[in-house]
C-alpha positions in Angstrom: 87.7 116.5 89.4 90.3 114.8 91.6 93.7 114.1 90.0 95.2 110.7 90.0 97.6 110.5 92.9 100.1 108.6 90.8 100.3 111.5 88.3 102.8 114.2 89.0 101.7 117.5 87.4 104.8 119.6 86.8 103.0 122.2 84.7 101.2 124.6 86.9 98.8 127.5 86.1 100.7 130.5 84.8 99.7 133.8 86.3 99.2 136.8 84.1 102.5 138.5 83.1 104.8 135.6 84.1 107.7 134.7 81.9 106.8 132.1 79.3 109.2 129.1 79.1 110.5 128.3 75.6 109.2 125.1 74.1 112.6 123.3 74.6 112.6 124.1 78.3 109.0 122.9 78.7 110.0 119.6 77.1 113.1 119.5 79.4 110.9 120.1 82.4 108.5 117.3 81.6 111.3 114.8 80.6 113.3 115.7 83.7 110.2 115.2 85.9 109.7 111.6 84.6 113.4 110.8 84.8 113.8 112.2 88.3 110.7 110.3 89.5 112.5 107.1 88.3 115.7 108.1 90.0 113.9 108.7 93.3 112.0 105.4 93.1 115.3 103.6 92.6 116.9 105.5 95.5 114.1 104.6 98.0 114.3 100.9 97.0 118.1 100.8 97.5 117.8 102.9 100.7 115.5 100.4 102.3 118.1 97.6 101.8 121.0 99.8 102.9 119.2 100.9 106.1 118.4 97.3 107.0 122.0 96.3 106.4 123.2 99.2 108.5 120.9 98.3 111.3 122.1 94.7 111.2 125.7 95.9 111.6 125.0 98.7 114.2 127.4 98.9 117.1 124.8 100.1 119.6 121.1 99.9 120.3 120.9 103.7 119.8 122.4 103.5 116.3 120.2 100.5 115.4 117.1 102.4 116.5 118.0 105.4 114.4 118.4 103.2 111.3 115.1 101.5 111.9 113.3 104.8 112.5 114.7 106.2 109.3 113.7 103.0 107.4 110.2 103.1 108.7 109.7 106.8 108.0 111.0 106.5 104.4 108.6 103.6 103.7 105.7 105.7 105.0 106.7 109.0 103.4 108.5 108.0 100.1 105.5 109.0 98.0 105.0 112.3 99.6 108.8 113.0 99.6 109.1 112.2 95.8 106.1 114.5 95.1 107.7 117.3 97.2 111.0 117.1 95.4 109.3 117.1 91.9 107.2 120.1 92.8 110.2 122.0 94.0 112.1 121.3 90.7 108.9 122.3 88.8 108.8 125.6 90.6 112.4 126.2 89.6 111.3 125.9 85.9 108.1 127.8 86.3 109.7 130.7 88.1 112.8 130.9 86.0 114.8 134.0 86.7 113.1 134.6 90.0 113.4 131.3 91.9 116.2 131.0 94.5 116.7 127.7 96.2 116.7 127.6 100.0 120.2 127.8 101.4 121.5 126.5 104.7 122.3 129.2 107.2 119.9 132.2 106.8 120.6 135.8 106.8 119.8 138.2 109.6 116.1 138.5 108.6 115.8 134.7 108.7 117.1 134.4 112.3 114.6 133.0 114.7 113.0 136.0 116.4 111.7 134.0 119.3 115.0 134.0 121.1 118.5 135.3 120.9 120.1 131.8 121.4 122.3 130.3 118.8 121.0 127.8 116.2 120.3 124.5 117.8 123.1 121.9 117.3 120.7 119.5 115.6 119.5 122.2 113.2 123.1 123.1 112.4 124.0 119.5 111.8 121.1 119.2 109.4 122.2 122.4 107.5 125.7 121.1 107.2 124.5 117.7 105.9 122.4 119.4 103.2 125.4 121.6 102.2 127.6 118.5 102.1 125.0 116.8 99.8 125.0 119.8 97.5 128.7 120.0 97.3 128.9 116.2 96.5 126.4 116.5 93.6 127.9 119.7 92.3 131.4 118.3 92.2 130.4 114.9 91.0 128.4 116.1 88.0 130.1 119.4 87.4 130.7 119.1 83.7 127.3 117.8 82.8 125.6 120.5 84.9 127.7 123.2 83.3 126.8 122.0 79.8 123.1 121.9 80.8 123.4 125.5 82.3 125.0 126.7 79.1 122.1 125.3 77.0 119.5 126.8 79.3 121.2 130.3 79.2 121.4 130.0 75.4 117.6 129.6 75.3 116.9 132.6 77.6 119.7 135.1 76.8 117.5 137.9 78.2 117.7 136.5 81.7 120.7 136.8 84.0 120.7 133.3 85.7 123.0 132.6 88.6 124.4 129.0 88.7 122.0 128.0 91.6 119.0 129.3 89.6 119.6 126.9 86.8 116.8 124.3 86.9 118.1 120.8 87.8 121.3 122.3 89.4 122.6 120.6 92.5 121.3 123.5 94.6 117.8 123.1 93.2 117.6 119.3 93.6 119.2 119.4 97.1 116.8 122.2 98.1 113.9 119.9 97.2 115.4 117.1 99.1 115.9 119.3 102.2 112.3 120.5 102.0 111.1 116.9 101.7 113.2 115.8 104.7 112.1 118.7 106.9 108.7 117.0 107.3 110.1 113.7 108.5 108.8 112.8 112.0 112.1 111.4 113.3 114.9 112.7 115.5 118.0 114.4 114.2 120.1 111.2 114.3 117.7 109.4 112.0 117.3 112.4 109.8 121.1 112.7 109.4 121.1 109.1 108.4 118.6 109.8 105.6 120.5 112.8 104.3 123.7 110.7 104.4 122.0 108.1 102.3 121.0 110.7 99.7 124.6 111.8 99.6 125.9 108.2 99.2 123.3 106.7 96.9 121.9 109.6 94.9 125.2 110.9 93.5 125.7 107.7 91.4 122.2 107.7 90.1 122.2 111.2 88.5 124.9 110.6 85.9 122.5 109.2 83.3 119.8 111.7 84.4 122.0 114.7 83.5 123.0 113.0 80.2 119.4 112.5 79.2 118.6 116.1 80.1 121.4 117.4 77.9 120.3 115.0 75.2 116.8 116.3 75.4 118.0 119.9 74.6 120.4 118.6 71.9 117.4 116.9 70.2 115.7 120.3 70.3 118.7 121.8 68.5 120.2 123.6 71.5 124.0 123.8 71.0 124.3 120.3 69.6 128.0 120.8 68.8 129.1 121.6 72.3 131.4 118.9 73.5 132.9 120.4 76.6 131.5 122.5 79.4 132.4 126.2 79.1 134.2 127.9 81.9 132.2 131.2 81.5 128.8 131.9 80.0 127.7 129.9 77.0 127.8 131.8 73.6 124.7 133.9 73.0 122.8 133.2 69.7 123.4 136.6 68.2 127.2 136.7 68.7 129.5 136.3 65.8 131.6 133.3 65.4 135.3 133.6 66.0 137.8 133.4 63.2 138.7 129.8 62.3 142.0 128.5 63.5 144.7 128.4 60.8 145.1 124.9 59.4 147.8 122.7 60.9 148.9 119.5 59.4 146.2 117.9 57.1 145.5 115.0 59.5 145.1 117.5 62.4 142.9 119.9 60.4 140.2 117.2 60.0 139.9 116.6 63.7 139.9 120.3 64.6 136.3 121.4 65.6 134.8 124.7 64.6 135.3 127.3 67.2 132.2 128.8 68.8 131.8 132.4 70.0 135.1 134.1 70.9 134.7 134.6 74.6 136.6 133.4 77.6 134.3 130.4 78.3 134.1 129.2 74.7 137.8 129.6 74.1 138.5 127.0 76.8 135.5 124.9 75.8 136.6 124.6 72.1 140.3 124.4 72.6 141.3 120.8 71.7 144.9 119.6 71.8 145.1 120.0 68.0 144.0 123.6 68.2 146.5 124.3 71.0 149.2 122.6 68.9 148.4 124.8 65.9 148.5 128.0 68.0 151.7 126.9 69.7 153.5 126.3 66.4 152.6 129.7 65.1 154.1 131.3 68.1 157.6 130.1 67.4 160.1 128.2 69.6 159.3 129.9 72.8 158.4 126.9 74.9 160.3 124.3 76.9 161.7 122.4 73.9 162.3 123.6 70.4 161.0 122.0 67.2 162.7 118.7 66.4 165.8 119.1 64.3 166.3 117.2 61.1 168.4 114.1 61.8 169.9 113.3 65.2 168.6 111.0 67.9 164.8 111.2 68.3 163.1 109.8 71.4 159.8 108.2 70.7 157.0 108.5 73.2 157.7 105.2 75.0 161.4 105.9 75.5 160.7 109.5 76.6 158.2 108.1 79.2 160.9 105.7 80.5 163.4 108.6 80.9 160.8 110.7 82.7 160.1 107.8 85.1 163.8 107.9 86.0 163.6 111.7 86.6 160.5 111.2 88.7 162.4 108.7 91.0 165.2 111.3 91.4 162.8 114.1 92.3 161.2 111.8 94.9 164.5 111.0 96.5 165.6 114.6 96.6 162.2 115.8 98.0 163.2 119.5 97.7 160.0 121.1 98.8 161.5 124.5 99.3 162.4 125.1 95.7 161.2 123.5 92.5 162.9 123.8 89.2 160.9 124.8 86.1 160.1 121.9 83.7 162.7 123.1 81.1 165.5 122.7 83.7 164.2 119.3 84.9 164.2 118.0 81.3 167.8 119.1 80.5 169.3 115.7 81.5 166.9 114.0 79.0 167.1 116.4 76.1 170.8 117.6 76.6 172.8 114.6 77.8 176.2 115.1 79.2 177.9 113.3 76.3 176.8 116.1 74.0 174.8 114.0 71.5 171.8 115.7 69.9 168.5 114.4 71.3 165.1 115.5 70.2 161.5 114.4 70.5 158.6 114.1 68.1 156.6 117.1 67.1 153.5 116.0 69.0 155.5 115.2 72.2 157.3 118.5 71.8 153.9 120.3 71.8 152.7 118.4 74.9 155.9 119.2 76.8 155.6 122.9 75.9 151.9 123.1 76.9 152.6 121.3 80.3 155.5 123.6 80.9 153.3 126.7 80.2 150.6 125.3 82.6 153.1 124.9 85.4 154.7 128.3 84.7 151.3 129.8 85.3 150.8 127.9 88.5 154.2 128.7 89.9 153.8 132.4 89.0 150.2 132.6 90.4 150.0 134.9 93.4 146.9 133.1 94.6 149.0 130.3 96.1 151.4 130.5 99.0 155.1 129.8 97.9 155.1 126.6 100.0 152.0 125.3 98.2 153.4 126.3 94.9 156.5 124.2 95.6 154.5 121.2 96.7 152.2 121.3 93.6 155.2 122.1 91.3 156.8 118.7 92.2 154.0 117.1 90.1 155.4 118.5 86.8 157.0 115.2 85.7 154.0 113.0 86.6 151.5 115.4 84.9 153.7 115.5 81.8 153.7 111.7 81.7 149.9 111.7 82.0 149.6 114.2 79.1 152.0 112.3 76.9 150.0 109.1 77.5 146.6 110.6 77.1 146.0 113.5 74.6 142.5 114.0 76.1 144.2 115.4 79.2 143.8 118.9 77.7 140.2 118.4 76.4 138.6 116.5 79.3 137.6 118.6 82.2 136.9 115.6 84.4 140.3 114.0 83.9 141.3 112.7 87.4 144.8 114.3 87.1 143.3 117.7 86.3 140.7 117.4 89.0 143.4 116.5 91.6 145.5 119.5 90.6 142.4 121.7 90.9 141.5 120.3 94.3 145.0 120.7 95.7 145.1 124.3 94.5 141.6 125.1 95.8 142.4 123.7 99.2 145.6 125.7 99.3 144.0 129.0 98.5 143.4 130.0 102.2 146.4 128.3 103.6 148.7 130.2 106.0 152.0 128.9 107.2 151.8 127.7 110.8 154.2 128.8 113.6 157.1 126.4 114.2 156.1 123.4 116.2 152.4 123.6 115.3 150.8 120.7 113.5 149.4 121.5 110.0 147.0 118.7 108.8 146.4 120.3 105.4 150.1 120.6 104.5 150.7 117.1 105.8 147.9 115.7 103.6 149.1 117.5 100.5 152.6 116.3 101.1 151.3 112.8 101.4 149.4 113.1 98.1 152.4 114.5 96.2 154.7 111.9 97.8 152.4 109.0 96.7 152.2 110.3 93.2 156.0 110.6 92.9 156.5 107.2 94.5 153.7 105.1 92.9 152.7 106.6 89.6 153.8 104.7 86.5 151.3 104.8 83.7 147.8 104.3 85.1 145.6 107.2 86.1 143.8 104.9 88.6 146.2 106.3 91.3 145.0 109.8 90.6 141.4 108.6 91.0 142.2 106.9 94.3 144.1 110.0 95.6 141.3 112.3 94.4 138.7 110.3 96.4 140.9 110.1 99.5 141.7 113.8 99.4 138.1 114.7 98.7 137.1 112.7 101.9 139.7 114.6 103.9 138.5 117.9 102.6 134.8 117.0 103.3 135.6 116.3 106.9 137.7 119.5 107.2 135.0 121.5 105.5 132.3 120.1 107.8 134.3 121.1 110.8 134.9 124.6 109.4 131.3 125.1 108.4 130.1 124.3 111.9 132.6 126.9 113.4 131.6 129.5 110.8 127.9 128.9 111.2 128.2 129.5 115.0 130.2 132.6 114.3 127.5 133.9 111.9 124.8 133.1 114.4 126.7 134.9 117.2 127.4 138.0 115.0 123.8 138.2 113.8 122.6 137.8 117.3 125.0 140.6 118.4 123.8 142.8 115.5 120.2 142.3 116.5 121.0 143.1 120.1 122.9 146.3 119.0 120.0 147.4 116.8 117.5 146.8 119.6 119.7 148.6 122.1 120.0 151.6 119.8 116.3 151.7 119.1 115.5 151.6 122.9 118.1 154.3 123.5 116.6 156.5 120.8 113.2 156.2 122.4 114.5 157.2 125.8 116.4 160.2 124.5 113.4 161.4 122.5 110.9 161.1 125.3 113.2 162.3 128.2 114.5 165.3 126.3 113.9 168.6 128.2 112.2 166.8 131.0 112.9 167.2 134.7 113.3 163.5 135.8 114.4 162.5 139.3 117.5 160.4 139.5 115.6 157.3 140.8 113.3 157.4 137.8 116.1 158.0 135.4 117.7 154.8 136.8 114.4 153.0 136.2 114.3 154.2 132.6 117.9 153.4 131.9 117.7 150.0 133.5 114.5 147.8 133.4 112.5 150.0 131.0 115.3 150.0 128.4 115.7 146.3 128.8 111.9 145.8 128.3 112.1 147.9 125.1 115.0 145.8 123.8 113.2 142.6 124.6 110.0 143.7 122.7 112.1 144.8 119.8 113.9 141.5 119.6 110.8 139.4 119.9 108.2 141.4 118.0 110.1 143.9 115.8 109.9 147.6 115.3 106.6 147.4 113.2 104.6 145.5 115.8 101.8 146.8 118.0 103.6 145.5 121.1 106.5 147.9 120.3 104.2 150.8 119.9 102.5 149.9 123.2 105.9 149.7 125.0 107.0 153.1 123.6 103.6 154.6 124.8 104.2 153.1 128.3 107.6 154.9 128.5 105.9 158.2 127.3 103.2 158.0 129.9 105.6 157.1 132.7 107.8 160.1 131.9 104.8 162.4 131.7 103.5 161.3 135.2 106.7 162.4 136.9 107.0 165.7 135.0 103.5 166.6 133.7 104.0 169.5 131.4 102.6 171.7 130.1 100.4 172.3 133.2 96.8 173.2 132.6 93.6 173.2 134.7 92.9 169.6 133.9 96.5 168.2 134.5 95.8 167.2 138.1 92.7 165.2 137.1 94.5 163.6 134.2 97.5 162.6 136.4 95.2 161.0 138.9 93.6 158.9 136.2 96.9 158.0 134.5 99.0 156.9 137.5 97.2 153.6 138.4 97.4 152.4 134.8 101.1 153.3 134.5 102.0 151.5 137.7 100.0 148.4 136.7 101.5 148.4 133.2 105.0 148.8 134.6 104.6 145.9 136.9 103.3 143.7 134.0 106.2 144.8 131.8 108.9 144.0 134.4 107.2 140.7 135.1 107.3 139.9 131.4 111.1 140.2 131.3 111.4 138.3 134.6 112.8 141.3 136.4 113.6 140.7 140.1 110.3 141.0 142.1 112.1 142.8 145.0 113.7 145.3 142.5 110.3 145.8 140.9 108.8 146.7 144.3 111.6 149.2 144.9 111.1 150.7 141.4 107.4 151.1 142.0 108.0 152.7 145.4 110.4 155.2 143.8 107.8 155.9 141.1 105.2 156.6 143.8 107.5 159.0 145.6 108.1 160.8 142.3 104.3 161.0 141.7 103.9 162.6 145.2 106.6 165.2 144.3 104.8 165.8 141.0 101.5 166.5 142.8 103.3 168.9 145.2 104.8 170.8 142.2 101.3 171.1 140.7 100.2 173.1 143.8 102.8 175.8 143.4 103.4 175.6 139.6 101.7 178.4 137.5 98.9 177.2 135.3 99.5 178.0 131.6 96.7 179.9 130.1 96.4 181.0 126.5 96.2 184.8 127.4 98.8 184.5 130.1 101.5 186.6 128.3 100.8 190.3 129.1 101.4 192.9 126.4 103.2 195.4 128.7 105.6 192.7 129.9 106.7 191.7 126.4 109.0 194.8 126.0 110.7 194.0 129.3 111.6 190.6 128.1 112.2 191.4 124.5 114.2 194.7 124.9 117.2 193.2 126.7 117.4 190.3 124.1 118.5 192.5 121.2 121.1 194.1 123.4 122.3 190.7 124.5 122.3 189.4 120.9 123.8 192.5 119.4 127.1 192.1 121.4 127.6 188.4 120.4 126.9 189.3 116.8 129.8 191.8 116.8 132.0 189.5 118.8 131.1 186.5 116.6 131.5 188.1 113.2 135.2 187.5 112.9 135.0 183.9 114.1 133.2 182.3 111.2 136.0 183.6 108.9 138.9 181.7 110.4 136.9 178.6 111.2 137.1 177.1 107.6 140.9 177.7 107.7 141.5 176.2 111.1 139.0 173.3 110.9 138.5 172.3 107.2 136.5 169.3 108.4 139.1 166.6 107.6 137.0 163.7 108.9 134.4 163.4 106.1 137.2 163.7 103.4 138.2 160.0 103.5 134.7 159.0 102.6 134.5 161.5 99.8 137.8 160.2 98.3 136.7 156.6 98.1 136.4 155.7 94.4 132.8 154.5 93.7 134.3 151.6 91.8 135.8 150.2 95.1 132.5 150.7 96.9 130.8 148.7 94.2 133.5 146.0 94.5 132.8 145.9 98.3 129.1 145.5 97.6 129.8 142.7 95.1 132.0 140.7 97.4 130.2 137.4 98.1 130.3 135.3 101.2 133.0 132.7 100.7 135.4 135.0 98.8 139.1 134.6 99.7 141.2 137.7 100.3 144.8 138.5 101.3 145.0 140.9 104.2 148.2 143.0 104.7 148.8 143.4 108.4 150.7 146.1 110.3 153.9 144.1 110.5 153.9 143.7 106.7 152.9 140.1 106.9 150.0 138.8 104.8 147.1 136.8 106.1 144.7 134.8 103.9 141.2 134.9 105.1 137.6 134.4 103.8 134.5 136.5 104.0 132.3 134.3 106.3 129.3 136.6 106.8 127.9 140.0 105.9 125.8 141.3 108.8 123.1 143.4 107.0 121.8 145.1 110.2 125.2 146.6 111.1 126.9 146.6 107.7 129.8 144.5 109.0 131.9 142.2 106.8 133.3 139.3 109.0 136.5 137.6 107.9 137.8 134.3 109.2 140.9 132.2 108.7 141.0 128.7 107.3 140.2 127.3 110.7 137.0 129.4 111.0 138.3 131.8 113.6 137.4 135.5 113.3 140.4 137.5 112.2 139.0 140.9 111.0 135.8 142.9 110.5 135.1 145.9 108.4 132.4 148.4 107.6 131.5 149.0 103.9 133.6 152.2 103.6 136.5 150.7 105.5 136.5 147.6 103.3 136.4 149.7 100.1 139.3 151.9 101.4 141.4 148.9 102.3 140.8 147.4 98.9 141.6 150.7 97.2 144.9 151.2 99.1 146.0 147.6 98.6 145.7 146.4 102.2 143.2 143.8 101.0 143.6 141.9 97.7 141.1 139.5 96.2 142.1 135.9 95.6 140.7 133.9 92.6 139.4 130.6 94.0 138.5 129.3 90.5 139.9 126.1 89.1 143.6 126.7 88.6 144.1 124.3 85.7 141.3 125.9 83.8 142.6 129.4 84.6 146.0 128.4 83.4 144.7 126.8 80.2 142.6 129.9 79.5 145.6 132.2 80.0 147.7 130.1 77.6 145.0 130.2 74.9 144.7 134.0 75.3 148.5 134.4 75.1 148.8 132.1 72.1 146.0 133.8 70.2 147.4 137.2 71.0 150.8 136.1 69.7 149.1 134.7 66.5 147.5 138.1 65.8 150.9 139.8 66.1 
């Protein structure tokens, strides 16, 4: 019975032994399918209007044609594209734990085997566009997706799910979109227009989609009390709850939520401002300001903000990028006036000041950031303090624009290296511009942070697009070089194996080392080592070598040689023609081979024929008797030599491999592409670079600087040794605000236990 074409069937047949989805995930799959279908329908309607408007404003006929082509193709294919995306998402549910979304930029095994040329520019542009779309969705809906991921992991604690394996993640949805767009019958310009439309229009349409998905699981009773996205894994159902936070003031105890499981992710997820305040007060007066004293002049929040605005103006005028004072020193003019009168702040404001001071102490002490970048970000202490005093949700809300701007600035600065004098540094200039605008323009509205976040995000998108193009070409070149090296080694191994202990004329050896080796490499690159073509090519080399040195020689060798030579010559001509070898050089090679064949026939005339009973018994003693005598003398002469050898040559070369701690080898294996490291060079300077590619065929780790230029390469053992000896140190590219807040919570809770 044919299915109605309007019905999208997300539930497929389940093969025997497949993992069974929990009922809550089945309901999420069905609900998400219906919601995503509506989102895509809305997108296609808006895309049609947007493309028509773009075509109307196009600056050239070429651009206008691309817009119209995209509009026409979307109208024709919208139904098939929607179905393709929905089926892709359904597959992520049905193959939970095993499904991996398609990524841009393949590994060595995914390189096109038809040619060694680099990836076409159009294909590379499409890959970068898909990656840009993925990053846009991931960053835009980060908190909702992380909450959804925590609930999914809570339902299937027995599965180890990576972030991109979570159904409905940005990687899964964008993988479906990429697969749907791959079938569009339009050129690359029009296809890029379609992908850009997805990036521009779809991001805004998924907010309610993710909210409904989370609400679906909440209605199923899956972590209904989770209000903030955890940084790490969500709490497993069987873990014990953490100890309750000691009560603070009565009005604060009512608002304090119950803490979930006591792990790194849930600590940060459950830590509200009230909980942080309670922990802070139990730790004593160790922060920026002390508890308010009884009596004296107390600054309320509005007067404190006014004084901070004055300090902000002073810090803007001084513009001391080289050195930034800690917050406690910057606040001395406010809290300790020159006239000597006692000034204090309210208890709540005191807690806010202390928490912000601790956050920036962590940032300014963090080794992940270059000192110049620490100084630039450290100039935002006063503006961030004003934000926190005005909005208590600053500590609870992961998507707060001020927090996101801090994270984005720190993330961009991870791989920054100081330029040589006189060289332009666009990233530093942009961060200086952002910090300068905050100091100059921020008063009390966070709209400025949202504007700067959007502008800085656009700058980083353009910069990332350029770097990804450079890195992709580097990966393609390295993988092509690795395949070439592997093919060259395989051809060399065949030649050594077949030519060993053979008497081969110089002209034929040149033929084997030149065009024959090239032919083997070409077959290996195109067809692979397991193909029948590779076996045929190896057999041709074997037959060719045998025809110039036919051994062992028997009564039938001459007849076999006469039959084999025409086929070898013909196959050799065909092989050289297949690799487009010079026809004149081919004729010379065939002539040299014919001369070698003539010599081979002449040798057959005089060469003794090997017969099974050829060795004569009375000749054996004549051959064997001298051998013991010859061997006896070396045995006596060699007996003392093995003794000193271990002392003189204790084989020092293998020892470095043996001394590598397995832990560091495991860390090298676990290093993921995109990880930032700090590399110590011979002149004691340090260079920040990123793992751009791991070439599986050769085992090479390729590192690039922030511009995408290759700066170092290591083998597995070399990388592990460098990490063990401290020549390479890992950099944490996580969100710096969240890392700082998590560190503060750990320290405060540890202090509370003491």
